[in-house]
C-alpha positions as CSV (number, residue, x, y, z in Angstrom):
1,M,-53.3,15.6,40.9
2,L,-55.5,16.0,43.5
3,N,-58.4,14.0,42.7
4,T,-58.2,13.4,39.2
5,I,-57.9,9.5,38.0
6,V,-55.1,9.0,35.4
7,C,-56.0,7.6,32.0
8,G,-52.8,4.9,32.7
9,D,-50.5,2.3,34.0
10,C,-50.6,2.7,37.3
11,V,-46.7,1.3,38.0
12,G,-45.1,3.9,35.5
13,G,-47.8,6.6,36.9
14,M,-46.5,6.3,40.5
15,K,-43.0,7.1,40.1
16,S,-44.2,10.9,39.8
17,L,-45.3,11.2,42.7
18,D,-43.9,11.6,45.1
19,N,-42.8,10.1,48.8
20,N,-45.0,9.5,51.8
21,S,-47.9,11.7,49.9
22,V,-50.5,10.0,50.4
23,D,-51.8,8.5,53.4
24,L,-53.5,5.4,52.3
25,V,-53.7,3.3,49.7
26,F,-56.8,0.9,48.7
27,T,-57.5,-0.7,45.5
28,S,-58.3,-4.4,43.8
29,P,-55.4,-5.4,41.6
30,P,-56.9,-7.7,38.6
31,Y,-56.7,-11.7,39.9
32,N,-55.8,-13.5,36.4
33,C,-58.0,-15.6,36.2
34,G,-57.3,-16.5,32.6
35,N,-60.1,-15.2,29.6
36,K,-62.0,-18.5,29.6
37,G,-65.2,-20.0,30.4
38,K,-66.7,-17.8,32.9
39,N,-64.3,-15.4,32.9
40,K,-64.0,-14.3,29.9
41,D,-64.3,-10.5,29.2
42,M,-64.1,-10.3,33.6
43,Y,-62.6,-6.0,32.3
44,K,-62.2,-4.4,29.0
45,F,-59.2,-3.6,27.1
46,Y,-57.1,-5.8,29.1
47,S,-55.9,-9.3,28.9
48,D,-56.3,-10.7,32.3
49,N,-53.6,-13.7,30.9
50,L,-50.5,-12.7,32.3
51,T,-47.5,-15.2,32.7
52,N,-46.6,-16.3,36.4
53,E,-43.8,-13.4,35.7
54,Q,-45.4,-11.2,34.0
55,Y,-48.1,-11.0,37.2
56,L,-45.9,-11.6,39.9
57,N,-43.8,-7.6,38.8
58,L,-47.7,-5.8,38.1
59,L,-48.1,-7.1,42.2
60,D,-45.2,-6.5,43.1
61,E,-44.1,-3.7,41.4
62,S,-48.0,-1.3,42.5
63,L,-47.2,-2.5,45.9
64,H,-43.5,-1.7,46.0
65,E,-44.1,2.1,44.5
66,S,-47.9,2.0,47.0
67,L,-45.4,1.5,50.1
68,R,-43.6,4.4,49.2
69,I,-45.8,6.8,48.5
70,C,-48.1,6.1,51.6
71,K,-47.3,6.8,55.3
72,G,-49.7,4.1,56.3
73,L,-51.7,1.0,55.8
74,V,-51.8,-0.3,51.4
75,F,-54.6,-2.3,51.4
76,Y,-55.2,-5.3,48.8
77,N,-58.1,-6.9,47.2
78,L,-57.6,-10.5,46.2
79,N,-58.7,-14.0,45.8
80,F,-57.4,-17.2,45.0
81,M,-58.4,-18.5,42.2
82,R,-57.2,-21.3,39.4
83,N,-55.1,-19.8,37.3
84,N,-53.4,-17.8,40.2
85,T,-52.8,-19.2,43.1
86,S,-49.4,-19.8,43.1
87,T,-48.4,-16.8,41.9
88,L,-49.9,-14.5,44.4
89,L,-48.0,-17.4,47.1
90,E,-45.0,-16.3,46.0
91,F,-46.1,-12.8,45.9
92,L,-46.7,-12.4,49.5
93,F,-43.7,-15.1,50.7
94,R,-42.0,-12.1,48.7
95,N,-43.0,-9.8,50.6
96,K,-44.1,-11.0,53.8
97,D,-41.6,-8.2,56.3
98,V,-44.6,-5.6,54.9
99,L,-47.8,-7.8,55.2
100,R,-49.5,-6.7,58.6
101,D,-52.4,-9.2,58.6
102,I,-54.9,-10.3,57.2
103,M,-58.5,-9.7,56.6
104,V,-61.3,-11.8,55.4
105,W,-63.7,-10.4,53.2
106,D,-67.7,-12.1,53.4
107,K,-69.9,-11.4,50.7
108,M,-72.6,-13.1,52.2
109,R,-73.7,-14.8,48.9
110,V,-71.6,-17.5,48.0
111,Q,-70.5,-17.2,44.3
112,P,-71.6,-20.4,41.8
113,P,-68.4,-22.1,41.7
114,I,-66.7,-22.9,38.5
115,G,-65.3,-26.3,38.0
116,N,-63.9,-28.2,40.7
117,I,-63.1,-26.4,43.8
118,L,-66.2,-25.1,46.2
119,G,-68.4,-21.8,46.0
120,K,-67.0,-18.1,47.2
121,R,-67.9,-16.5,49.7
122,C,-65.4,-14.4,50.5
123,E,-61.9,-12.5,49.4
124,F,-59.2,-11.9,51.1
125,I,-57.6,-8.2,52.1
126,F,-54.2,-8.2,53.2
127,I,-52.7,-5.0,55.0
128,F,-49.4,-3.7,54.7
129,S,-47.0,-1.1,55.9
130,K,-43.4,-0.6,55.0
131,D,-43.4,0.5,59.4
132,P,-44.4,-2.5,61.3
133,K,-45.6,0.5,63.7
134,T,-47.9,1.2,61.3
135,V,-51.5,1.6,63.3
136,I,-53.6,-1.3,63.4
137,N,-56.2,-2.0,66.3
138,D,-55.5,-1.1,69.7
139,F,-57.1,-2.1,72.0
140,R,-57.2,1.4,74.2
141,N,-59.3,2.5,71.6
142,N,-61.5,0.1,69.0
143,K,-61.6,1.5,66.2
144,A,-64.6,-0.4,64.9
145,T,-66.8,1.1,67.8
146,K,-69.1,2.6,64.4
147,Y,-69.1,-1.0,62.3
148,K,-69.6,-3.9,64.5
149,D,-72.4,-5.6,62.1
150,V,-69.6,-5.2,59.5
151,F,-66.8,-6.5,62.5
152,G,-67.8,-8.0,65.4
153,S,-67.6,-5.9,68.6
154,W,-63.5,-5.8,68.7
155,L,-62.6,-5.0,65.2
156,S,-61.8,-8.6,63.7
157,N,-59.9,-10.5,60.8
158,I,-63.5,-11.1,59.1
159,C,-64.7,-8.0,57.3
160,Q,-68.7,-8.4,56.7
161,I,-70.0,-6.3,53.3
162,G,-72.7,-8.0,51.2
163,I,-72.5,-6.9,47.7
164,K,-75.7,-7.2,47.0
165,T,-76.3,-3.7,48.8
166,D,-74.4,-2.2,46.0
167,K,-75.1,-3.2,42.5
168,I,-74.9,-0.8,40.3
169,D,-70.8,-1.7,40.5
170,A,-71.1,-5.4,39.3
171,K,-73.3,-4.5,36.8
172,L,-70.4,-1.4,35.9
173,H,-67.3,-3.6,36.3
174,R,-67.3,-7.8,37.1
175,A,-64.7,-7.3,39.1
176,G,-65.3,-4.0,41.1
177,F,-66.6,-3.6,44.6
178,P,-69.1,-2.3,46.5
179,V,-68.2,1.1,47.7
180,D,-68.7,0.2,51.3
181,L,-65.3,-1.4,51.3
182,P,-63.3,0.9,51.2
183,K,-65.2,3.6,52.3
184,I,-65.0,1.8,55.8
185,F,-61.5,2.2,56.5
186,I,-61.1,5.1,54.7
187,D,-63.5,6.6,57.4
188,M,-60.6,4.1,60.2
189,Y,-57.2,4.9,58.6
190,T,-57.4,8.5,57.8
191,E,-58.9,11.8,58.4
192,P,-61.0,14.6,56.3
193,G,-59.2,16.2,53.9
194,G,-55.9,13.0,53.3
195,V,-55.4,11.1,50.4
196,V,-55.6,8.1,49.2
197,L,-54.7,5.9,46.6
198,D,-56.0,3.4,44.2
199,P,-53.6,2.1,41.5
200,F,-56.4,0.4,40.2
201,M,-59.4,2.3,39.7
202,G,-62.1,0.8,37.8
203,C,-65.5,2.4,38.4
204,G,-63.8,4.5,41.0
205,A,-66.0,2.9,44.7
206,T,-62.3,4.9,46.5
207,A,-62.9,7.3,44.7
208,M,-66.2,7.6,45.8
209,A,-65.7,6.9,49.2
210,A,-63.0,9.3,49.1
211,K,-64.9,12.0,48.5
212,A,-68.1,11.3,50.6
213,L,-65.9,11.4,54.1
214,N,-64.0,14.6,53.0
215,R,-60.9,13.3,51.4
216,H,-58.9,13.8,48.7
217,Y,-58.2,11.2,45.5
218,I,-56.0,9.9,43.7
219,G,-55.8,6.9,41.0
220,Y,-55.2,5.0,38.0
221,E,-57.2,3.3,35.0
222,L,-56.3,2.0,31.3
223,N,-60.0,1.7,30.6
224,K,-60.9,4.8,29.5
225,E,-64.6,4.2,29.4
226,Y,-64.2,3.0,32.8
227,V,-62.5,6.4,33.9
228,D,-64.8,8.6,32.1
229,I,-68.0,6.3,34.5
230,A,-65.7,7.1,37.7
231,N,-66.3,10.8,36.8
232,K,-69.4,10.6,35.4
233,R,-70.2,8.8,39.3
234,L,-68.1,11.7,40.8
235,Y,-69.7,14.6,39.5
236,G,-72.5,13.6,37.5
């Protein structure tokens, strides 16, 4: 199962994984933007237009399985959009007991606004764990020593990684994130030989980051085209 991207539903697939079998989860679930205007065709072979109840169930169930499987921290990259705000707030409220912190990902470039809203320069990374004692930061050991250009002098709640540094991801997957984003967290919170899970793998950014750092990966992705692209990026 290690170093594999499974083409299929993550919630069902993760049920086959053992408790505490991975060291870290880093993922970006669909935002449920709707299939209208500039958001049309955001994903191939997936309707990003679930009902509020369906979307909440997807987030809840994937997080529940991620927490069961993961020994350490679970990172969910999400953003508030016109269609999903109430559902995301409900999701966060339901899971407040396992929500440890919130980080702002500053993409250092403003996305033009769609409608009567502010342009979006940032997204959010919600940090979960089942154990409240799981270490996120330690004043005696600054985890971000190598990444002061990203976080500042200490590991902070603002992470500056410009999407312009990794345009290939945006071309392959409109909703993808740059490889450097998961790579930093994998580096800080896992050791070589560890296992990283991405339930919504897309075109393989998390797997590429894990491989570059000598970690193992496990991923799930509904779209076979994305799975094939990911495998090609990983192994040529």
